N, C-alpha and C positions, 0 to 999 in steps of 0.2 A: 654495468658489467653484465647484466642479463643478456644484452645483445651479443656480447662476445660468447657467452655460454650457449646461446641459441645457435650461433654460427659454428659450434663444435669445439670451442676452446675450453680447456679445463685449467684449474689452478690460476684463475684470472686475478690479476692485481692491478691497481691503479695508483699512481702517485701524482700529486700536484706539484708543479715546479714553477716558482715565481720567475717571470721573464718580463720585467718592466721595460717599456719602450721609452727610449730617450731621444728626443728631437729638439730642435731649437725653439719651436713654438707650437701651440695648439693648432694653428693654421696648417703647419706641416703634417700633423696627424690627420686632420680632416682631408687634406690632399691625398694622403696615403689611403684613407678609407675610400675615397672616391675613385681611386685607380686600382685598388686591389681587393676590396672587400665585397665580393659578389653578393652575399646575402643582404648586406646593408643597402647596396645599390638596388636590389630587387624590391626592397621595402620602400626606398626613397622614390623609385619610379612609379609607385602606386599613387603618389601625391601629384596633383595637377602641376604641370611644368612651371606655371607662373608662381607657384608657392614654394618650389624647391629652394630658391635662394634663401628664403627665410628659414627653412628647415636647416640648411647647412650653417647659417649664421647662428642659430640656436644651439646646434651641436657644438660649434666652436666655442660659444660662450660657456657651455656646460663643461667642456674639457679644459677651459682656461683655468679652472680651479686647481689643476695639477701643475701650474707654472710656478717657477721660482726664479730667483736671480741667476741660477745656473742653467736655466732653460726649462724644458718641459719634460716631465717623466710621468707617463700614464701607467696605471696598473694593468697588468697582463699576466695571465697564467697559462701554462701548458698542461694538458693532462696526458701523462705517459701511461699507456695501458699495455699489458702483456699477458700472455698465457701460452699454453701448449696445446697442440692438436693431438688427437688420438694417435696419429702416425708418429708424432714426436715422442709420445710416451712409450709406444711400443719399441721404437728404435732405441730409446734410452735404456729401456729394460733389457734389450738384447745386446747392449754395449756398442751400438752403432751410432756414429755422429751424423746428424742431418744438416 
């Protein structure tokens, strides 16, 4: 929350919201990671190309722990943070909506 305060926000709060991801299999989740998780791909691309298939296979094996007879549900959480700016506080104190 210090980053928000350094950016000029006051009365900063944060809440964690559970947002489990449900897919048919761990393979589907790995496919999702490979197509939409930029930071993970940046890390994976640091590994020699010939070793990447083994990396993805190991990731899939690790995530298989979240499989059940109903499919796959991996843990996931969202952090919802909010605060007000000095301008917001001044407007609120003056009875103005922003």
